[in-house]
N, C-alpha and C positions, 0 to 999 in steps of 0.2 A: 869766476867766469867774467869774460870781457864781452861787452856788448859788440853787436855786429855792426861796426862802424869802420870803414864804410861797409855797406850792405854786402854780405857774403852769401853764398848759396851752398848748402850741404847736398851732396850727391850720395845716395847710399847705394853702392854696388858699382863695380867696375867692369861689366860685361858690355855687350854691344850697345845697350841703351845708355849706360853711365858714360861711356867713353864719347858717344856722339854729343850728348848734352854738354859735357865739358869742353868740347871742340867749339861748339856753336857759342857758348858763353864766353870763351877765351877770344874769339873773333871780335866780340863788341866790347871787350874790356871789363867783363864782369868776373869778380874774383870768386872762387869756389874752392871746395875741399871734397875729395871723394873718399868715402870711408868704405873699405872692402875687408870682409871678415877672412878671406882666404889669402894665401901667400903670394897670389899673382892676379893678373888680369884674366878675364874670360868668362866669369859668371858660370853659367851652366857648362860652358865647355872647359872650365877648369875642373868642375866637380864630376862631371860624367866622363870617367876614364875606363868605362868597360869596353872590352874587346869588340871592335867593329864599329865603334861610334862615329858617325858621320852625318852629314846634312842631307835632307831630302830635297832641299832646294838647289837650283844650279848654282854653280860657284859664282859666276859673274853677278848673279842677283843677290847672293848672300855676302854682299860687301857694300861698303858706303860708297855712294855714287861719285863722291869727291876723292876716293882713295882706292883706285883700281890696283889689281895685284897680279902677280905672275902665278896664277893657280896651276897645279900639276894635273888636276883631274877636273871632269865635268862636275862631279859632286865630291867635294873634299871631306877628308876625315878629319877628326878631332885635333890631331896634333897640328895640321896645317893651319886650321882656323885659329888656334891658339897662337901660333906664330904670327898670324896676319894681326890679330889684336894687339900683340905685343909691338909689332912693327908700327901700327898706327899710332898707338899710345906714345911711343918713343918719338916718331917722326913728328907729331903735332905738339910735342911738349907737355903731354899730359901726365905721364909717369911720375913726375916730380911732385905732382899735387895729390898723389894717391897715399893714403895711409893704410897699409896693409896690415892684416891681422887685427883689425879694429871692428868689432861687432856693435852696431847701433841697436840698442835695446828699446829705446823710447824717444818719442818726438812730442813735445808738449808746447802748445801756443800759450804765450803770455800776453793777456788782454791788455795790460798796462803799456807794455813796450811794443806790442804788435810785431813780436819776433817768436822765434821757436828755440826752445831749449832741447838740444840734442844730447843724450846721455848714452854713454857706450858701456859695454859690459865690464870694462876695467874700472867703472865708476866715475869717469871723468864726464864733465858737461862744458858745453860751449853755447853761445847764441849765435843763430843764423837768421837772417831776414827771410830766407826762402829755403824750401826743403823739396828735393826731387827724389822720390823712391824708384830705385831701378833694381828692386830685389828679384823681379821676374815672376813669371807664372809657375815655373817648376823649381820651387824651392823647398817644398815639404814633401818628401817621399812618403808614398802609400805603403804601409806595413800591414799585411794580413794578421788578423787574429785567429789563429787555428789552435785547437786544443793540441797540446803536446809538441808545439813548435819549440818551446824552451828545452825540452828534453832531447831534441835531435843532436847527436853526437858528432854529426859531420859539420862542415863549414857552411855558415849561412852569410850570403852576400846580396845586398840590394844593388842593382845597376847603377843607381844614382849614388851610391856610396862604395864604389868597387874598390877592393883592396888589391893594389897592383903587385903585392907580393904573393898572391894567391896562385898556386901551380895546380892546374887542372889535369896535367898529363897523366894519362892512363886511368882517370878516375871516372866514376859513374856520376854524371852530371844530370840534375833534374832542374829544368827551366819552367818556371810558373809564369805563363802569360804568352800571348802571341801578338803583342802590340809592335810598335816600331823598334823598341829596345831589344826585345826578343828576337825579332826578325834580324837584327844586326848581330847579337851574340851568338846565336844557334850556329850560322855558318862558319863563324870565326873560331869558335871552340871545338866544333865536331871533329876536325881532322887531328886534334891533339888528345881529346878525351878518350876513355874506354868505350863509353856510350853516352848518349844524350836523350833524356826522355823529356818531351814537351808536353806540358799540361795546358789545354785549351779550354777555358770556360765557355767562350763565344767566339767563333771565326770573325776575322775581319776581311774586309774587301782588299785585295792585294793588286797592285799594278807593278809591271816591271819598271825598274828605274833607268836601265839603259846607261848605267855609269861606266865610264872607262877613263884611262889616262889619256891626257892630250899628247898628241905627237910632237916631236921637236919643232916641225914646221908650224903647227898651230900655235905654239906658245911664242914663236918668233913673230907670228902675225898678230896675236893678241897683245904682244909686247907695245904695240902702238896704242896709246890711250884712246884715240878716235876709234879705232876698229873695235876695241873692248866695249867702248860705250854704245856703238851701234848694235853689237851682239846683245848687250844688256837691255836696249830698247826692244828688240826683237823678243826676247825672252819675257820681258814685262807684258808685251801686248799679248803674247801667246797665253800667259798666265790669266791676264784680265779677261780674255774671251771666255775662259771657263767660269770665272767667278763674278762677271759683270751681272749685277742684281741678283747674286748668289745663285745663279742658274744651275750650277753643278750641285748644289745642296738641295734642291727642291725636286722632290719625287714627281716623276711625270714629265718633267720638263725635257726637252730634246737633249740638252747637254747632259742631264743625269742619266737618261737612258743610253746615251752613247758611251759613257764611261762605265757604266754597269755592264754594258755588252762587252766591253774591252776586258774588264776584270773577269767575266765568266768565261770568255774565250781563253785567257791566259791560264786559268786553273784547269780548263779542259785539255788545253795543249800539254801542259807539264804532267799532268796526271792521267794521260790517255790510257796508260796500262795499269792504272791504279784507281778504278772507280770508288774504291772504299775511302781513299784520301780525298778524292775529288768531292765526294758527298760531304764528309766530315769538315772540309774547308770552305764550303759554299755558304755564305751567310743567308739568314731567312728574313733579313730586314732590308729596307731600301739602301741603295747606295748612299754613302756618306753619312749613314746613321751614326757611325763613330769614326774616329780618325783613321783615314785610309792609310794602309801601309805601303809604302813605295820601296820595293826590294827586288832585285834580280837574282839574289841568291838564296832567299828563304825557302822558297817552294823546292829548288832542286835539292836543297840540304836535307829536306824531309824524305827524299828518295833514297837516301844513304842507308846501308844496312845497320849501321850502328846509331841511327836516329830513330826514335819511336814517337809517334804522336798518340797522345792520349786525349780524345776529345771530351774530357769531363773535367770538373773543377776539383781542386783540392779541398778536402774537408778537415784534415787532421794530419798529424805526423806522429810518428814513434821514434824511438831512440836511433833507429837505423833506416827508417824510410818514410815514404810519402804515401797517404791514402786518398784514393779518389772517391767520388761521389757514389761510386757502385760498391765501395768498401775494399776495393783491390789494393793491396800494399805493394809498392816497388821499393827495393833498396836503393840508396843513393849515398855518395860520399860528399857531394857538394850540392848545395840548394841555392839555385840563383833566382831571386825575387825580381822578375821583370814586371812588377805590379804597378808601376807608374806613380802618379804624384796625387796629392790632395790639392788638385788645381784650383778648386772653388774656394779655398781658404786664402784669399788675397791678404798680403801683409801679416801672415800668421806669425811671423817672428818678430813683429815690430809693434809696440804699443803707441798709437796715434791719438793724441788729444788735442780738440780743436776749441772753438770758443765756448766760453762758460763751463769749461772743464768737461765737455762732452767727448766720450770715448768713440772713436770711429767704429770699433766692433759692435757697439751698442746701436748705432745709427744703422749699420748695415744689417745686423741680425744674420740670418742664414743666406741672405740675397744681396751680394755686393753690387753696387751700382755707382756709375759716376758720369758726369757730363763728358761725353766723347771718350769715356773711360779714363779720364785724366784728373778731374777735379771733383770734389764733393762739397755741396753747400754747406757752410759753417766751419770749413776747414781752410781759411785763407792762406794764400802763399804755398799751399801744399800740392804738389803735383805727382802723379802716378804714371809712370812709363809702364806699357804692357798691362794696363789695368783692366777692370771689368769689361767684358764684351769687346775686346780689340783683338783676340787671338784669331789667327788664320791669315791666309794670303802672303803678302811680300813683307815679312816681318822687319827686316833691316830697313827697308824703304819707309815703312810705318814709323819706325823710331826716328827717322830724320825729320818727318813731318811733325811728330810729337815735339822733338827738340826745337823745331822753329816756333811752334805754338808757346812753349815755355818761355823762350827768350823774348818773344813778343810781348808776353804778359808782364814779365819782369821789367822790360824797358818802359812799358807803359806807366807802371807804378812809379818808376824812378824819374821819368820825364815829367809827370805830373806833380812831382813832390808829394806823392802820398805814401801810405805805409802798406797798404794791402789790396790784393785782388782776390775776389772770390766768386764762385760759380753762382748764377741766378737760379734761385731754387725753382721757379716756375718753368724756366727753360729747361733746366735739368730733368724735371718731371716729364715735360712733353717729349724730350728727345729720348727718354728711356722707354716711354710707352711706344714710341715709333720703332725703336730697335726691337722690343719684344713682339710687336706686330709683324715685323718683317721675319723674325725667327719662327713665328707660329706656323709658317707653312713650309718650314725645312724638314729634312729627314731627322735632323737632331732630336727633335721633341718626342719622337718614338724609339729612338735608339738607346742602348744601354752604353753610356759613355761618361767620360770625366767632365764633360761640359756642364752637367746640371747639379744645382745644389740639392740639399736635402728636400727642398719643397718641389723640386722638378723644374725650377725656373732655370733656363739656360743663361749662366752668367759670365762664360769665358769667350763665347764666340762672336765674331763680327759677321753679320749676315750679308755683306755686300763685298765688292772688290776694293782693291787698294786705292784706285782713282777716286772712288766715291768717299772713301774715309778722309782722303787728303782734301777733298772739297768740303766735307763737313767741318774739318778742323779750321779751314779758312773761314767758313761761314760764322763759326762759334767764337772767333777770336774777340770779337766785340759784342755780338748778340748774346752770348752766353755768360759773359762775365761782367762784373762790376768792380771798378777801383775806388777805393775810399781811404 
């Protein structure tokens, strides 16, 4: 191993977060290396190749502010997002600094040298002065534990690990789940399958996306960066109106009531002639109690003669079929698990050790926490992108602000001739108490969702809007950290 001289930064992951950190570091002349376990850039957009995968956010918001793009649709699909990230990585000279097919297994702080030893699955080790984790929130797929699943003779595939060679033509497909992934898979595969059976444990609130292709004229107009930036600001303001002080997440608020009314109206309109489906698809919990599904195709797909909704949970499998909670078995050739992720297990694939040999998982226990979701006291020079309590809102915009926070901390260390920056324990504790206080009045605390840890604490979500998060990061740049 060679020491990190001059100081280098290890970035783990080459998705949206990893790429923007690299660009920001590059701009100020700080050396970095990106470790990416996959064969290409994209992160979750490289991994999630299931049919129909696309963003819920408007295209012009789902892009870096400094890298506008000629998007083809209002809400772009996975392949175009992948192309965008490749374009940005190439245009800004990041691609040459990425080590593809290298999985980081551990990050260990060395008290003597004030550096990290980064070890990969290949058994190689290197020293780095700083480490930025960009492994994301959705890195560990949630697999159900059903009796008989291993005996099922058909094909089983999770949406997060889709087999692109899978042919569903003319087959009986069972889709378990009615979240965002299922809402994209079902309308896409239904025209090709013999039949699709959708198993719903609990309905979600659904809103129409209103997605469409941009016209040739719109694309010409948006080719002017100034116009695209204006449109981005318009979309930003519209989003912030919904999430300012978490209004849309708080039951009883005018914004929450407004959007619940829209969701109820949507289900009533689509299923006007199918009151049985309208009843089965209407949640009995507050709006935003779990992640809202945004889709204009999912509800209409459920009206197809070859698509069947089973409003019950799956409890077991046989060699040829799926059994629901009422004991009814239905035969299937392909089982699609749209069962989401273990989102509360932050950095599950990475062993992080801080001062005095302390393991991050030991400090966290079942309830991950961090200062602004980015730094944990006792783990100097280690930053987390998309960390605890940062999910929601304008994700890519948040990444840019987080990257600025990281660059600022690293430059402080270097400018002062010091070796480390750490989160202040007291400030971190106060901050996290404030976050949980703000969360306590949201619909999340009573909903059945992936936001909560095993103790019931909401550990994934940010309870305010993107503008508030940006201000928090600015305030905590010096108030929340200490250079030594």
